[in-house]
PyMOL commands that place a pseudoatom at each C-alpha (Angstrom):
pseudoatom trace, name=CA, resn=UNK, resi=1, chain=A, elem=C, hetatm=0, pos=[15.588, 3.958, -19.833]
pseudoatom trace, name=CA, resn=UNK, resi=2, chain=A, elem=C, hetatm=0, pos=[14.850, 4.007, -16.106]
pseudoatom trace, name=CA, resn=UNK, resi=3, chain=A, elem=C, hetatm=0, pos=[15.820, 6.957, -13.939]
pseudoatom trace, name=CA, resn=UNK, resi=4, chain=A, elem=C, hetatm=0, pos=[18.676, 5.779, -11.669]
pseudoatom trace, name=CA, resn=UNK, resi=5, chain=A, elem=C, hetatm=0, pos=[17.192, 7.809, -8.798]
pseudoatom trace, name=CA, resn=UNK, resi=6, chain=A, elem=C, hetatm=0, pos=[13.768, 6.201, -9.056]
pseudoatom trace, name=CA, resn=UNK, resi=7, chain=A, elem=C, hetatm=0, pos=[12.604, 3.491, -6.684]
pseudoatom trace, name=CA, resn=UNK, resi=8, chain=A, elem=C, hetatm=0, pos=[11.943, 0.122, -8.323]
pseudoatom trace, name=CA, resn=UNK, resi=9, chain=A, elem=C, hetatm=0, pos=[8.505, -1.433, -7.869]
pseudoatom trace, name=CA, resn=UNK, resi=10, chain=A, elem=C, hetatm=0, pos=[6.708, -4.499, -9.092]
pseudoatom trace, name=CA, resn=UNK, resi=11, chain=A, elem=C, hetatm=0, pos=[3.039, -3.701, -9.601]
pseudoatom trace, name=CA, resn=UNK, resi=12, chain=A, elem=C, hetatm=0, pos=[0.767, -6.736, -9.689]
pseudoatom trace, name=CA, resn=UNK, resi=13, chain=A, elem=C, hetatm=0, pos=[-2.685, -5.954, -11.046]
pseudoatom trace, name=CA, resn=UNK, resi=14, chain=A, elem=C, hetatm=0, pos=[-5.812, -8.057, -11.170]
pseudoatom trace, name=CA, resn=UNK, resi=15, chain=A, elem=C, hetatm=0, pos=[-6.822, -8.625, -14.784]
pseudoatom trace, name=CA, resn=UNK, resi=16, chain=A, elem=C, hetatm=0, pos=[-10.182, -6.997, -14.017]
pseudoatom trace, name=CA, resn=UNK, resi=17, chain=A, elem=C, hetatm=0, pos=[-8.515, -3.601, -13.612]
pseudoatom trace, name=CA, resn=UNK, resi=18, chain=A, elem=C, hetatm=0, pos=[-9.184, -1.555, -16.737]
pseudoatom trace, name=CA, resn=UNK, resi=19, chain=A, elem=C, hetatm=0, pos=[-6.383, -0.153, -18.880]
pseudoatom trace, name=CA, resn=UNK, resi=20, chain=A, elem=C, hetatm=0, pos=[-7.419, 3.340, -17.794]
pseudoatom trace, name=CA, resn=UNK, resi=21, chain=A, elem=C, hetatm=0, pos=[-7.166, 2.386, -14.119]
pseudoatom trace, name=CA, resn=UNK, resi=22, chain=A, elem=C, hetatm=0, pos=[-3.785, 0.733, -14.734]
pseudoatom trace, name=CA, resn=UNK, resi=23, chain=A, elem=C, hetatm=0, pos=[-2.517, 3.852, -16.503]
pseudoatom trace, name=CA, resn=UNK, resi=24, chain=A, elem=C, hetatm=0, pos=[-3.804, 6.008, -13.620]
pseudoatom trace, name=CA, resn=UNK, resi=25, chain=A, elem=C, hetatm=0, pos=[-1.941, 4.107, -10.913]
pseudoatom trace, name=CA, resn=UNK, resi=26, chain=A, elem=C, hetatm=0, pos=[1.258, 3.623, -12.947]
pseudoatom trace, name=CA, resn=UNK, resi=27, chain=A, elem=C, hetatm=0, pos=[1.293, 7.290, -13.991]
pseudoatom trace, name=CA, resn=UNK, resi=28, chain=A, elem=C, hetatm=0, pos=[0.794, 8.403, -10.413]
pseudoatom trace, name=CA, resn=UNK, resi=29, chain=A, elem=C, hetatm=0, pos=[3.577, 6.171, -9.116]
pseudoatom trace, name=CA, resn=UNK, resi=30, chain=A, elem=C, hetatm=0, pos=[5.895, 7.360, -11.897]
pseudoatom trace, name=CA, resn=UNK, resi=31, chain=A, elem=C, hetatm=0, pos=[5.205, 10.972, -10.889]
pseudoatom trace, name=CA, resn=UNK, resi=32, chain=A, elem=C, hetatm=0, pos=[6.230, 9.998, -7.344]
pseudoatom trace, name=CA, resn=UNK, resi=33, chain=A, elem=C, hetatm=0, pos=[9.598, 8.684, -8.531]
pseudoatom trace, name=CA, resn=UNK, resi=34, chain=A, elem=C, hetatm=0, pos=[8.702, 5.006, -8.874]
pseudoatom trace, name=CA, resn=UNK, resi=35, chain=A, elem=C, hetatm=0, pos=[9.984, 2.891, -11.743]
pseudoatom trace, name=CA, resn=UNK, resi=36, chain=A, elem=C, hetatm=0, pos=[7.053, 0.489, -12.130]
pseudoatom trace, name=CA, resn=UNK, resi=37, chain=A, elem=C, hetatm=0, pos=[7.207, -2.946, -13.701]
pseudoatom trace, name=CA, resn=UNK, resi=38, chain=A, elem=C, hetatm=0, pos=[3.601, -4.021, -14.247]
pseudoatom trace, name=CA, resn=UNK, resi=39, chain=A, elem=C, hetatm=0, pos=[2.356, -7.572, -14.344]
pseudoatom trace, name=CA, resn=UNK, resi=40, chain=A, elem=C, hetatm=0, pos=[-1.290, -8.408, -15.007]
pseudoatom trace, name=CA, resn=UNK, resi=41, chain=A, elem=C, hetatm=0, pos=[-2.305, -11.520, -13.136]
pseudoatom trace, name=CA, resn=UNK, resi=42, chain=A, elem=C, hetatm=0, pos=[-4.328, -13.874, -15.322]
pseudoatom trace, name=CA, resn=UNK, resi=43, chain=A, elem=C, hetatm=0, pos=[-7.447, -15.532, -14.030]
pseudoatom trace, name=CA, resn=UNK, resi=44, chain=A, elem=C, hetatm=0, pos=[-6.247, -18.924, -12.850]
pseudoatom trace, name=CA, resn=UNK, resi=45, chain=A, elem=C, hetatm=0, pos=[-7.857, -18.785, -9.463]
pseudoatom trace, name=CA, resn=UNK, resi=46, chain=A, elem=C, hetatm=0, pos=[-11.224, -18.453, -7.849]
pseudoatom trace, name=CA, resn=UNK, resi=47, chain=A, elem=C, hetatm=0, pos=[-12.535, -14.933, -7.318]
pseudoatom trace, name=CA, resn=UNK, resi=48, chain=A, elem=C, hetatm=0, pos=[-11.993, -15.114, -3.576]
pseudoatom trace, name=CA, resn=UNK, resi=49, chain=A, elem=C, hetatm=0, pos=[-8.289, -16.061, -3.831]
pseudoatom trace, name=CA, resn=UNK, resi=50, chain=A, elem=C, hetatm=0, pos=[-7.021, -12.565, -4.577]
pseudoatom trace, name=CA, resn=UNK, resi=51, chain=A, elem=C, hetatm=0, pos=[-7.633, -10.265, -1.619]
pseudoatom trace, name=CA, resn=UNK, resi=52, chain=A, elem=C, hetatm=0, pos=[-6.287, -7.100, -3.271]
pseudoatom trace, name=CA, resn=UNK, resi=53, chain=A, elem=C, hetatm=0, pos=[-6.939, -5.263, -6.517]
pseudoatom trace, name=CA, resn=UNK, resi=54, chain=A, elem=C, hetatm=0, pos=[-3.397, -3.883, -6.908]
pseudoatom trace, name=CA, resn=UNK, resi=55, chain=A, elem=C, hetatm=0, pos=[-0.246, -4.969, -5.058]
pseudoatom trace, name=CA, resn=UNK, resi=56, chain=A, elem=C, hetatm=0, pos=[2.752, -2.638, -5.238]
pseudoatom trace, name=CA, resn=UNK, resi=57, chain=A, elem=C, hetatm=0, pos=[5.969, -4.295, -4.037]
pseudoatom trace, name=CA, resn=UNK, resi=58, chain=A, elem=C, hetatm=0, pos=[8.569, -1.612, -3.375]
pseudoatom trace, name=CA, resn=UNK, resi=59, chain=A, elem=C, hetatm=0, pos=[11.048, -0.284, -0.801]
pseudoatom trace, name=CA, resn=UNK, resi=60, chain=A, elem=C, hetatm=0, pos=[8.254, 0.927, 1.444]
pseudoatom trace, name=CA, resn=UNK, resi=61, chain=A, elem=C, hetatm=0, pos=[10.043, 3.235, 3.903]
pseudoatom trace, name=CA, resn=UNK, resi=62, chain=A, elem=C, hetatm=0, pos=[11.854, 4.994, 1.043]
pseudoatom trace, name=CA, resn=UNK, resi=63, chain=A, elem=C, hetatm=0, pos=[8.542, 5.352, -0.813]
pseudoatom trace, name=CA, resn=UNK, resi=64, chain=A, elem=C, hetatm=0, pos=[6.764, 6.862, 2.204]
pseudoatom trace, name=CA, resn=UNK, resi=65, chain=A, elem=C, hetatm=0, pos=[9.670, 9.245, 2.782]
pseudoatom trace, name=CA, resn=UNK, resi=66, chain=A, elem=C, hetatm=0, pos=[9.604, 10.199, -0.890]
pseudoatom trace, name=CA, resn=UNK, resi=67, chain=A, elem=C, hetatm=0, pos=[5.908, 11.021, -0.970]
pseudoatom trace, name=CA, resn=UNK, resi=68, chain=A, elem=C, hetatm=0, pos=[6.236, 12.787, 2.381]
pseudoatom trace, name=CA, resn=UNK, resi=69, chain=A, elem=C, hetatm=0, pos=[8.654, 15.149, 0.676]
pseudoatom trace, name=CA, resn=UNK, resi=70, chain=A, elem=C, hetatm=0, pos=[6.062, 15.883, -2.001]
pseudoatom trace, name=CA, resn=UNK, resi=71, chain=A, elem=C, hetatm=0, pos=[3.206, 16.914, 0.297]
pseudoatom trace, name=CA, resn=UNK, resi=72, chain=A, elem=C, hetatm=0, pos=[3.431, 20.489, -0.897]
pseudoatom trace, name=CA, resn=UNK, resi=73, chain=A, elem=C, hetatm=0, pos=[3.051, 19.626, -4.563]
pseudoatom trace, name=CA, resn=UNK, resi=74, chain=A, elem=C, hetatm=0, pos=[0.307, 18.052, -6.614]
pseudoatom trace, name=CA, resn=UNK, resi=75, chain=A, elem=C, hetatm=0, pos=[1.909, 14.603, -6.919]
pseudoatom trace, name=CA, resn=UNK, resi=76, chain=A, elem=C, hetatm=0, pos=[1.010, 13.733, -3.320]
pseudoatom trace, name=CA, resn=UNK, resi=77, chain=A, elem=C, hetatm=0, pos=[-2.621, 14.746, -3.850]
pseudoatom trace, name=CA, resn=UNK, resi=78, chain=A, elem=C, hetatm=0, pos=[-2.500, 12.866, -7.132]
pseudoatom trace, name=CA, resn=UNK, resi=79, chain=A, elem=C, hetatm=0, pos=[-1.522, 9.710, -5.247]
pseudoatom trace, name=CA, resn=UNK, resi=80, chain=A, elem=C, hetatm=0, pos=[-4.468, 10.062, -2.853]
pseudoatom trace, name=CA, resn=UNK, resi=81, chain=A, elem=C, hetatm=0, pos=[-6.855, 10.784, -5.698]
pseudoatom trace, name=CA, resn=UNK, resi=82, chain=A, elem=C, hetatm=0, pos=[-5.556, 7.893, -7.811]
pseudoatom trace, name=CA, resn=UNK, resi=83, chain=A, elem=C, hetatm=0, pos=[-6.015, 5.404, -4.969]
pseudoatom trace, name=CA, resn=UNK, resi=84, chain=A, elem=C, hetatm=0, pos=[-9.519, 6.692, -4.285]
pseudoatom trace, name=CA, resn=UNK, resi=85, chain=A, elem=C, hetatm=0, pos=[-10.467, 6.679, -7.951]
pseudoatom trace, name=CA, resn=UNK, resi=86, chain=A, elem=C, hetatm=0, pos=[-9.054, 3.197, -8.520]
pseudoatom trace, name=CA, resn=UNK, resi=87, chain=A, elem=C, hetatm=0, pos=[-10.849, 1.743, -5.513]
pseudoatom trace, name=CA, resn=UNK, resi=88, chain=A, elem=C, hetatm=0, pos=[-14.061, 3.762, -5.820]
pseudoatom trace, name=CA, resn=UNK, resi=89, chain=A, elem=C, hetatm=0, pos=[-16.999, 1.490, -5.105]
pseudoatom trace, name=CA, resn=UNK, resi=90, chain=A, elem=C, hetatm=0, pos=[-18.988, 2.573, -8.158]
pseudoatom trace, name=CA, resn=UNK, resi=91, chain=A, elem=C, hetatm=0, pos=[-16.124, 1.262, -10.313]
pseudoatom trace, name=CA, resn=UNK, resi=92, chain=A, elem=C, hetatm=0, pos=[-16.262, -2.037, -8.488]
pseudoatom trace, name=CA, resn=UNK, resi=93, chain=A, elem=C, hetatm=0, pos=[-17.885, -5.099, -9.909]
pseudoatom trace, name=CA, resn=UNK, resi=94, chain=A, elem=C, hetatm=0, pos=[-19.149, -7.977, -7.815]
pseudoatom trace, name=CA, resn=UNK, resi=95, chain=A, elem=C, hetatm=0, pos=[-15.682, -9.563, -7.965]
pseudoatom trace, name=CA, resn=UNK, resi=96, chain=A, elem=C, hetatm=0, pos=[-13.623, -6.420, -7.287]
pseudoatom trace, name=CA, resn=UNK, resi=97, chain=A, elem=C, hetatm=0, pos=[-15.792, -4.865, -4.564]
pseudoatom trace, name=CA, resn=UNK, resi=98, chain=A, elem=C, hetatm=0, pos=[-13.961, -3.835, -1.405]
pseudoatom trace, name=CA, resn=UNK, resi=99, chain=A, elem=C, hetatm=0, pos=[-10.536, -5.035, -2.521]
pseudoatom trace, name=CA, resn=UNK, resi=100, chain=A, elem=C, hetatm=0, pos=[-7.772, -2.618, -1.529]
pseudoatom trace, name=CA, resn=UNK, resi=101, chain=A, elem=C, hetatm=0, pos=[-4.517, -1.395, -2.969]
pseudoatom trace, name=CA, resn=UNK, resi=102, chain=A, elem=C, hetatm=0, pos=[-1.694, -2.981, -0.963]
pseudoatom trace, name=CA, resn=UNK, resi=103, chain=A, elem=C, hetatm=0, pos=[1.822, -1.610, -0.545]
pseudoatom trace, name=CA, resn=UNK, resi=104, chain=A, elem=C, hetatm=0, pos=[4.322, -4.342, 0.326]
pseudoatom trace, name=CA, resn=UNK, resi=105, chain=A, elem=C, hetatm=0, pos=[7.897, -3.808, 1.439]
pseudoatom trace, name=CA, resn=UNK, resi=106, chain=A, elem=C, hetatm=0, pos=[10.405, -5.607, -0.779]
pseudoatom trace, name=CA, resn=UNK, resi=107, chain=A, elem=C, hetatm=0, pos=[12.644, -6.582, 2.132]
pseudoatom trace, name=CA, resn=UNK, resi=108, chain=A, elem=C, hetatm=0, pos=[10.393, -7.400, 5.085]
pseudoatom trace, name=CA, resn=UNK, resi=109, chain=A, elem=C, hetatm=0, pos=[7.186, -8.312, 3.253]
pseudoatom trace, name=CA, resn=UNK, resi=110, chain=A, elem=C, hetatm=0, pos=[5.233, -5.990, 5.572]
pseudoatom trace, name=CA, resn=UNK, resi=111, chain=A, elem=C, hetatm=0, pos=[1.993, -4.904, 3.922]
pseudoatom trace, name=CA, resn=UNK, resi=112, chain=A, elem=C, hetatm=0, pos=[0.083, -1.645, 4.271]
pseudoatom trace, name=CA, resn=UNK, resi=113, chain=A, elem=C, hetatm=0, pos=[-3.531, -1.806, 3.155]
pseudoatom trace, name=CA, resn=UNK, resi=114, chain=A, elem=C, hetatm=0, pos=[-5.064, 1.284, 1.509]
pseudoatom trace, name=CA, resn=UNK, resi=115, chain=A, elem=C, hetatm=0, pos=[-8.847, 0.999, 1.468]
pseudoatom trace, name=CA, resn=UNK, resi=116, chain=A, elem=C, hetatm=0, pos=[-11.139, 3.056, -0.725]
pseudoatom trace, name=CA, resn=UNK, resi=117, chain=A, elem=C, hetatm=0, pos=[-12.428, 5.067, 2.226]
pseudoatom trace, name=CA, resn=UNK, resi=118, chain=A, elem=C, hetatm=0, pos=[-9.077, 5.882, 3.850]
pseudoatom trace, name=CA, resn=UNK, resi=119, chain=A, elem=C, hetatm=0, pos=[-9.552, 9.340, 5.402]
pseudoatom trace, name=CA, resn=UNK, resi=120, chain=A, elem=C, hetatm=0, pos=[-7.200, 12.262, 4.837]
pseudoatom trace, name=CA, resn=UNK, resi=121, chain=A, elem=C, hetatm=0, pos=[-5.830, 11.804, 8.374]
pseudoatom trace, name=CA, resn=UNK, resi=122, chain=A, elem=C, hetatm=0, pos=[-4.853, 8.231, 7.472]
pseudoatom trace, name=CA, resn=UNK, resi=123, chain=A, elem=C, hetatm=0, pos=[-2.898, 9.481, 4.477]
pseudoatom trace, name=CA, resn=UNK, resi=124, chain=A, elem=C, hetatm=0, pos=[-1.211, 12.156, 6.625]
pseudoatom trace, name=CA, resn=UNK, resi=125, chain=A, elem=C, hetatm=0, pos=[-0.166, 9.595, 9.230]
pseudoatom trace, name=CA, resn=UNK, resi=126, chain=A, elem=C, hetatm=0, pos=[1.030, 7.222, 6.528]
pseudoatom trace, name=CA, resn=UNK, resi=127, chain=A, elem=C, hetatm=0, pos=[3.696, 9.726, 5.474]
pseudoatom trace, name=CA, resn=UNK, resi=128, chain=A, elem=C, hetatm=0, pos=[5.417, 9.566, 8.860]
pseudoatom trace, name=CA, resn=UNK, resi=129, chain=A, elem=C, hetatm=0, pos=[4.635, 5.952, 9.707]
pseudoatom trace, name=CA, resn=UNK, resi=130, chain=A, elem=C, hetatm=0, pos=[7.560, 4.205, 11.418]
pseudoatom trace, name=CA, resn=UNK, resi=131, chain=A, elem=C, hetatm=0, pos=[7.526, 0.763, 9.824]
pseudoatom trace, name=CA, resn=UNK, resi=132, chain=A, elem=C, hetatm=0, pos=[9.866, -0.591, 12.504]
pseudoatom trace, name=CA, resn=UNK, resi=133, chain=A, elem=C, hetatm=0, pos=[6.863, -0.455, 14.845]
pseudoatom trace, name=CA, resn=UNK, resi=134, chain=A, elem=C, hetatm=0, pos=[5.329, -3.382, 12.965]
pseudoatom trace, name=CA, resn=UNK, resi=135, chain=A, elem=C, hetatm=0, pos=[6.499, -6.917, 12.550]
pseudoatom trace, name=CA, resn=UNK, resi=136, chain=A, elem=C, hetatm=0, pos=[3.685, -9.105, 11.302]
pseudoatom trace, name=CA, resn=UNK, resi=137, chain=A, elem=C, hetatm=0, pos=[1.204, -6.926, 9.469]
pseudoatom trace, name=CA, resn=UNK, resi=138, chain=A, elem=C, hetatm=0, pos=[-0.837, -6.361, 7.514]
pseudoatom trace, name=CA, resn=UNK, resi=139, chain=A, elem=C, hetatm=0, pos=[-1.099, -2.777, 8.709]
pseudoatom trace, name=CA, resn=UNK, resi=140, chain=A, elem=C, hetatm=0, pos=[-4.528, -1.121, 8.459]
pseudoatom trace, name=CA, resn=UNK, resi=141, chain=A, elem=C, hetatm=0, pos=[-5.800, 2.318, 9.387]
pseudoatom trace, name=CA, resn=UNK, resi=142, chain=A, elem=C, hetatm=0, pos=[-8.168, 1.995, 12.345]
pseudoatom trace, name=CA, resn=UNK, resi=143, chain=A, elem=C, hetatm=0, pos=[-10.771, 4.748, 12.043]
pseudoatom trace, name=CA, resn=UNK, resi=144, chain=A, elem=C, hetatm=0, pos=[-11.941, 4.332, 15.634]
pseudoatom trace, name=CA, resn=UNK, resi=145, chain=A, elem=C, hetatm=0, pos=[-8.462, 4.657, 17.124]
pseudoatom trace, name=CA, resn=UNK, resi=146, chain=A, elem=C, hetatm=0, pos=[-7.363, 7.064, 14.381]
pseudoatom trace, name=CA, resn=UNK, resi=147, chain=A, elem=C, hetatm=0, pos=[-4.041, 5.337, 13.868]
pseudoatom trace, name=CA, resn=UNK, resi=148, chain=A, elem=C, hetatm=0, pos=[-2.312, 2.679, 11.798]
pseudoatom trace, name=CA, resn=UNK, resi=149, chain=A, elem=C, hetatm=0, pos=[-2.123, -0.707, 13.494]
pseudoatom trace, name=CA, resn=UNK, resi=150, chain=A, elem=C, hetatm=0, pos=[-1.426, -4.381, 13.001]
pseudoatom trace, name=CA, resn=UNK, resi=151, chain=A, elem=C, hetatm=0, pos=[-3.848, -6.591, 14.867]
pseudoatom trace, name=CA, resn=UNK, resi=152, chain=A, elem=C, hetatm=0, pos=[-1.456, -9.530, 14.489]
pseudoatom trace, name=CA, resn=UNK, resi=153, chain=A, elem=C, hetatm=0, pos=[1.368, -7.581, 16.141]
pseudoatom trace, name=CA, resn=UNK, resi=154, chain=A, elem=C, hetatm=0, pos=[-0.948, -6.564, 18.967]
pseudoatom trace, name=CA, resn=UNK, resi=155, chain=A, elem=C, hetatm=0, pos=[-2.033, -10.178, 19.492]
pseudoatom trace, name=CA, resn=UNK, resi=156, chain=A, elem=C, hetatm=0, pos=[1.538, -11.548, 19.452]
pseudoatom trace, name=CA, resn=UNK, resi=157, chain=A, elem=C, hetatm=0, pos=[2.822, -12.977, 22.742]
pseudoatom trace, name=CA, resn=UNK, resi=158, chain=A, elem=C, hetatm=0, pos=[4.976, -10.639, 24.831]
pseudoatom trace, name=CA, resn=UNK, resi=159, chain=A, elem=C, hetatm=0, pos=[8.123, -12.696, 24.201]
pseudoatom trace, name=CA, resn=UNK, resi=160, chain=A, elem=C, hetatm=0, pos=[7.781, -11.998, 20.474]
pseudoatom trace, name=CA, resn=UNK, resi=161, chain=A, elem=C, hetatm=0, pos=[6.931, -8.312, 20.743]
pseudoatom trace, name=CA, resn=UNK, resi=162, chain=A, elem=C, hetatm=0, pos=[7.673, -6.139, 23.781]
pseudoatom trace, name=CA, resn=UNK, resi=163, chain=A, elem=C, hetatm=0, pos=[4.995, -3.908, 25.304]
pseudoatom trace, name=CA, resn=UNK, resi=164, chain=A, elem=C, hetatm=0, pos=[5.888, -0.927, 23.089]
pseudoatom trace, name=CA, resn=UNK, resi=165, chain=A, elem=C, hetatm=0, pos=[5.251, -3.100, 19.990]
pseudoatom trace, name=CA, resn=UNK, resi=166, chain=A, elem=C, hetatm=0, pos=[8.801, -2.675, 18.710]
pseudoatom trace, name=CA, resn=UNK, resi=167, chain=A, elem=C, hetatm=0, pos=[10.187, -5.821, 17.084]
pseudoatom trace, name=CA, resn=UNK, resi=168, chain=A, elem=C, hetatm=0, pos=[12.629, -7.815, 19.175]
pseudoatom trace, name=CA, resn=UNK, resi=169, chain=A, elem=C, hetatm=0, pos=[16.117, -7.742, 17.687]
pseudoatom trace, name=CA, resn=UNK, resi=170, chain=A, elem=C, hetatm=0, pos=[17.430, -11.228, 16.881]
pseudoatom trace, name=CA, resn=UNK, resi=171, chain=A, elem=C, hetatm=0, pos=[19.828, -12.444, 19.559]
for i in range(1, 171): cmd.bond("trace and resi %d" % i, "trace and resi %d" % (i + 1))
show_as sticks, trace
zoom trace
């Protein structure tokens, strides 16, 4: 029976992810208070069609707030380590190389991309990331600028997004 206080999440996993890797990510999310429903995607597509290795669809702001509250304990570090271990390049095959774990908000569809080489500073910033700053996504960590950004939001015309990059409220 699911914990009523847990956040629901649909976890879509490429069939090439091993059972051990699946157990690692699901166990880590469970420890963070996520009630995961896992679906393995069968191979009915070309290799290049799927841009991610794992897609977690969940209430994103609540998830980030939840893990932010766990910084002091081992579950937060476990999340970082699980993402790194899952995406580690030596585990990658030719078809899984360089595919990230993607967090997608259930309501807005905004995606945050977690790459295998996301630095500790990226994880720290992720915990306090204001998702209302982004409209189009996907959101990536820019190592050069040392911040999370959406290139599509930045390229949007001024009438769609004001200069401070906050979404325009519908009129």
